[in-house]
C-alpha positions in Angstrom: 95.1 -41.2 -30.3 93.7 -42.8 -27.1 92.9 -40.4 -24.2 94.9 -41.1 -21.0 93.7 -40.1 -17.5 96.3 -37.6 -16.3 95.9 -38.9 -12.8 96.8 -42.5 -13.9 100.5 -43.3 -14.4 101.3 -44.3 -18.0 103.4 -47.2 -16.7 102.2 -48.6 -13.3 104.8 -48.9 -10.6 104.5 -52.7 -10.4 105.0 -53.2 -14.2 107.9 -55.5 -14.9 109.9 -56.0 -18.1 107.1 -58.0 -19.7 104.6 -55.1 -19.2 102.8 -54.2 -22.5 102.0 -50.4 -22.4 99.8 -50.6 -25.5 97.6 -53.3 -23.9 97.5 -51.1 -20.8 96.3 -48.2 -22.9 93.8 -50.2 -24.8 95.6 -49.8 -28.1 95.6 -52.7 -30.5 98.2 -52.2 -33.2 96.8 -53.0 -36.7 97.3 -51.9 -40.3 94.6 -49.3 -39.7 96.8 -47.4 -37.2 99.5 -45.3 -38.8 101.5 -44.4 -35.8 101.6 -45.1 -32.0 103.5 -42.8 -29.6 104.5 -44.1 -26.1 105.6 -41.5 -23.6 108.4 -42.8 -21.3 109.3 -39.7 -19.3 108.9 -35.9 -19.1 105.4 -35.8 -17.6 105.1 -33.0 -15.0 108.9 -32.9 -14.6 112.0 -31.3 -16.2 114.0 -34.0 -17.9 113.7 -37.6 -19.0 112.3 -36.3 -22.3 111.6 -39.6 -24.0 109.2 -40.7 -26.7 112.1 -42.7 -28.1 112.7 -39.4 -29.9 115.0 -38.0 -27.3 116.3 -40.1 -24.4 117.2 -37.9 -21.5 117.9 -37.8 -17.7 115.8 -36.2 -15.0 117.7 -33.1 -14.0 116.9 -33.6 -10.4 118.7 -37.0 -10.1 121.6 -38.3 -12.1 120.3 -41.9 -12.1 116.7 -41.1 -12.9 116.5 -42.5 -16.4 113.5 -42.8 -18.8 111.1 -45.7 -18.0 112.3 -48.5 -20.3 110.0 -51.2 -19.0 108.3 -53.2 -21.7 111.2 -52.8 -24.1 113.0 -56.0 -25.3 116.4 -56.7 -26.8 116.9 -54.8 -30.0 113.3 -53.4 -30.0 114.3 -49.8 -30.8 114.9 -49.3 -34.5 116.0 -45.6 -34.5 116.4 -42.6 -32.1 116.1 -38.9 -33.0 117.9 -36.4 -30.9 116.6 -32.9 -30.9 119.5 -31.2 -29.1 122.5 -31.6 -26.8 121.1 -31.0 -23.3 121.4 -33.9 -20.8 117.6 -34.1 -20.2 117.4 -35.1 -23.8 120.5 -37.2 -24.5 121.7 -38.5 -21.1 119.9 -41.8 -21.2 121.4 -42.9 -24.6 124.3 -44.9 -23.1 121.9 -46.7 -20.8 119.7 -47.6 -23.7 122.8 -49.0 -25.3 124.0 -50.8 -22.2 120.7 -52.6 -21.7 120.6 -53.9 -25.3 117.4 -52.2 -26.3 118.8 -50.8 -29.6 118.7 -52.9 -32.7 122.2 -53.7 -34.2 121.6 -51.2 -37.0 119.6 -48.6 -35.1 120.9 -45.1 -35.9 120.8 -42.0 -33.6 119.8 -39.2 -35.9 120.7 -35.6 -35.2 122.3 -32.5 -36.7 126.1 -32.3 -36.9 126.4 -29.6 -34.1 124.1 -31.7 -31.8 126.3 -34.7 -32.4 129.6 -32.9 -31.8 128.2 -31.3 -28.6 126.7 -34.6 -27.3 129.9 -36.5 -27.8 131.8 -34.0 -25.6 129.1 -33.9 -23.0 128.6 -37.7 -22.8 132.3 -38.0 -22.0 131.8 -35.6 -19.1 128.6 -37.5 -18.1 130.6 -40.7 -17.9 133.3 -39.1 -15.7 130.6 -37.8 -13.3 128.7 -41.2 -13.4 131.9 -43.0 -12.4 132.7 -40.6 -9.6 129.2 -40.7 -8.2 128.9 -44.5 -8.3 132.3 -45.0 -6.8 131.6 -42.6 -4.0 128.3 -44.2 -3.1 129.3 -47.8 -3.8 126.7 -48.2 -6.6 127.0 -50.1 -9.8 127.6 -48.2 -13.0 124.7 -48.1 -15.4 126.9 -47.6 -18.4 130.6 -47.7 -19.3 133.1 -46.2 -21.8 132.3 -49.0 -24.2 128.6 -48.1 -24.2 129.4 -44.4 -24.8 131.7 -45.3 -27.7 128.9 -47.6 -29.1 126.5 -44.6 -29.0 129.1 -42.5 -30.9 129.2 -45.2 -33.6 125.4 -45.0 -34.1 125.3 -41.2 -34.7 124.0 -40.3 -38.1 124.5 -36.7 -39.1 121.7 -34.9 -41.0 121.0 -31.3 -42.0 117.8 -29.4 -41.4 115.3 -30.7 -43.9 113.7 -34.1 -44.6 114.6 -37.7 -45.3 113.6 -41.3 -44.9 114.2 -43.4 -41.8 116.2 -46.1 -43.4 116.3 -48.4 -40.3 112.6 -48.9 -40.3 111.4 -48.0 -43.8 111.8 -51.5 -45.1 109.5 -52.8 -42.3 106.6 -50.6 -43.4 104.7 -52.1 -46.4 102.6 -49.3 -47.6 104.4 -46.1 -46.9 107.9 -45.4 -45.5 108.5 -43.4 -42.4 109.8 -40.0 -43.3 111.0 -37.2 -41.1 111.7 -33.4 -41.2 114.0 -31.4 -38.9 113.6 -27.7 -38.5 115.6 -25.1 -36.5 114.3 -24.9 -32.9 116.5 -21.8 -32.1 117.2 -23.2 -28.6 120.8 -24.3 -28.9 123.4 -24.7 -31.6 122.0 -27.5 -33.8 118.7 -27.8 -31.9 115.7 -29.1 -33.9 112.1 -29.9 -33.8 111.0 -33.1 -35.5 108.2 -34.1 -37.7 107.4 -37.8 -38.5 105.0 -38.9 -41.2 103.7 -42.1 -42.6 100.6 -42.9 -44.6 99.8 -39.2 -44.7 99.7 -38.9 -40.9 102.0 -36.4 -39.2 103.1 -35.8 -35.6 105.5 -33.0 -34.5 107.8 -33.1 -31.5 108.9 -29.7 -30.5 111.9 -30.4 -28.4 112.9 -27.2 -26.6 112.0 -24.1 -28.5 113.9 -20.8 -28.5 114.8 -18.7 -25.5 118.5 -19.4 -25.2 120.6 -16.7 -27.1 120.0 -13.7 -29.3 122.6 -14.8 -31.8 120.7 -17.9 -32.9 118.3 -17.6 -35.9 114.6 -17.5 -35.5 112.6 -20.7 -35.1 111.6 -22.3 -38.4 107.9 -22.8 -38.4 107.1 -26.5 -38.2 104.9 -28.4 -40.5 101.2 -28.7 -39.9 100.5 -31.9 -38.0 97.7 -34.0 -36.7 99.2 -34.0 -33.2 101.9 -31.8 -31.7 104.0 -32.9 -28.7 105.2 -29.7 -26.9 107.6 -29.2 -24.1 106.1 -26.5 -21.8 108.2 -26.1 -18.6 107.3 -22.4 -18.5 104.0 -22.6 -20.3 101.9 -19.5 -19.8 104.2 -17.9 -17.2 106.8 -15.2 -17.0 109.2 -16.5 -14.5 112.3 -14.7 -15.7 112.7 -11.0 -14.9 114.9 -8.9 -17.1 118.4 -7.9 -16.1 117.3 -4.2 -16.5 115.1 -4.8 -13.4 117.9 -6.1 -11.3 119.6 -3.9 -8.7 123.1 -4.0 -10.1 124.3 -1.3 -7.7 123.4 -3.4 -4.7 125.4 -6.2 -6.1 128.5 -4.0 -6.6 128.2 -2.5 -3.1 128.2 -5.9 -1.5 131.4 -7.1 -3.2 134.0 -8.5 -1.0 136.7 -5.9 -0.1 139.3 -8.7 -0.1 138.9 -8.8 -3.9 141.0 -5.7 -4.1 138.4 -3.4 -5.6 137.6 -5.9 -8.4 134.3 -7.7 -8.6 134.6 -11.3 -9.8 131.8 -12.5 -11.9 131.5 -16.3 -12.4 129.1 -17.8 -15.0 128.9 -21.5 -14.0 126.5 -23.9 -15.8 124.7 -26.0 -15.0 122.2 -23.4 -13.9 120.8 -25.9 -11.2 124.2 -26.2 -9.6 124.5 -29.9 -10.4 127.2 -31.6 -12.5 130.2 -30.0 -14.2 132.2 -27.4 -12.3 129.3 -25.3 -11.0 129.2 -27.0 -7.5 132.9 -26.4 -7.1 132.6 -22.7 -7.9 129.7 -22.4 -5.5 131.7 -24.0 -2.6 134.8 -21.9 -3.4 132.6 -18.8 -3.4 131.1 -19.7 0.0 134.5 -20.4 1.5 136.5 -17.4 0.1 134.1 -14.5 0.1 132.5 -12.9 3.1 129.6 -11.6 1.0 128.6 -12.4 -2.6 125.6 -12.7 -4.8 124.4 -16.0 -6.3 121.9 -15.6 -9.1 119.7 -18.6 -10.1 118.8 -17.8 -13.6 116.3 -20.5 -14.6 114.0 -23.2 -13.4 115.4 -25.3 -10.5 114.4 -29.0 -10.7 113.6 -31.1 -7.6 116.5 -32.7 -5.8 119.1 -30.2 -7.3 121.3 -28.0 -5.2 119.7 -25.0 -6.9 116.2 -26.0 -5.7 117.6 -26.7 -2.2 118.9 -23.1 -2.0 115.8 -21.6 -3.6 113.5 -23.4 -1.1 115.4 -22.1 1.9 115.5 -18.6 0.5 111.7 -18.8 -0.1 111.2 -20.0 3.5 113.2 -16.9 4.7 115.8 -18.9 6.5 118.7 -16.9 7.9 121.2 -19.5 6.8 121.3 -21.9 3.9 122.8 -25.3 4.2 123.4 -27.9 1.5 125.7 -30.8 0.7 127.4 -31.5 -2.6 129.9 -33.9 -4.2 132.1 -31.0 -5.3 135.8 -31.5 -5.0 138.6 -28.9 -4.7 140.3 -27.6 -7.9 143.6 -29.3 -7.2 144.1 -27.8 -3.7 142.2 -28.1 -0.5 139.3 -25.7 0.2 140.4 -22.5 2.0 140.1 -22.7 5.8 136.5 -21.8 6.5 134.2 -22.8 9.3 131.2 -22.9 6.9 132.7 -25.5 4.6 133.3 -29.0 6.1 133.7 -32.6 4.9 131.2 -35.1 6.2 130.7 -38.9 5.7 127.0 -39.7 5.4 125.9 -43.2 6.5 126.6 -45.7 3.7 128.7 -43.3 1.6 132.1 -44.7 0.3 133.6 -41.2 0.2 133.0 -37.9 2.1 130.9 -35.1 0.8 131.0 -31.4 1.3 128.6 -29.5 3.6 128.2 -25.8 3.1 126.5 -23.2 5.3 126.1 -19.6 3.9 124.0 -16.6 4.8 120.7 -16.4 2.8 121.3 -12.7 1.9 
């Protein structure tokens, strides 16, 4: 492994499609080097997890894909997918659309990960279409690209195997892999790759999601581990037992008829899916309510916008979102309005709500 200065970008901003990252790092591929790992996202950010193991989006921006500079047509022989979260799978159709995958390149994952990713990629495509149409941008991938990704999926169980797409290209020792239960999400896995007796382990996301999942399977001993560490060394999540539930109940809107509505609305950063719609409906319909941000809020997300204003002790919180009504217009409310930003093809929603 070659040491990289953490203050120096792995891929310079002026690098074009012909940029050679190995030359930039001073690495000369040769028969004496068993394996070379090129990071292409995920450094000091949540999302874009990409060593050409996963291929995800940055959660703070729907069009912030991994850095594919230096890749050529058909240059990717195989992709491993650790689990079905957008910051790990979201860039797959872009990888397909730009022609970087070899004709026979598989996308290897567990069966639950594949099933979940197929459903979520269909949703991602709908959101991508809506956002590009609204802002007059060009789509980065289409339905055809998503279906081509589906055709590449290769289902495997926890355990080991040989990477058939590239094994024939390695003269002395085939590339083998092992997947183990990461206990993060249904089907989630860590990945070990080995060739010529040299091992690396990619953790993916480990544990911390639900009590009904089994324990993490201890990974194999490796020469180098690549670990995701968003919350490394910190305790940022207080327990529910420490929350003042009574205060939440007393603040419930009397208009609810004595019943307290509880809405659980992923994504937790209030971007994508239906969570922005629920938030806007909540702001319009209820005079008082509690919004609980239950995890890390990435930059440029609605969740981070709200969190920053709360931290700054603002009396009112204001944000904009691309949310649309659930089949009917928003309730009449002075704090929810439609605006048309400069250059936008369609209006967006501006919301103002009290910080308490």
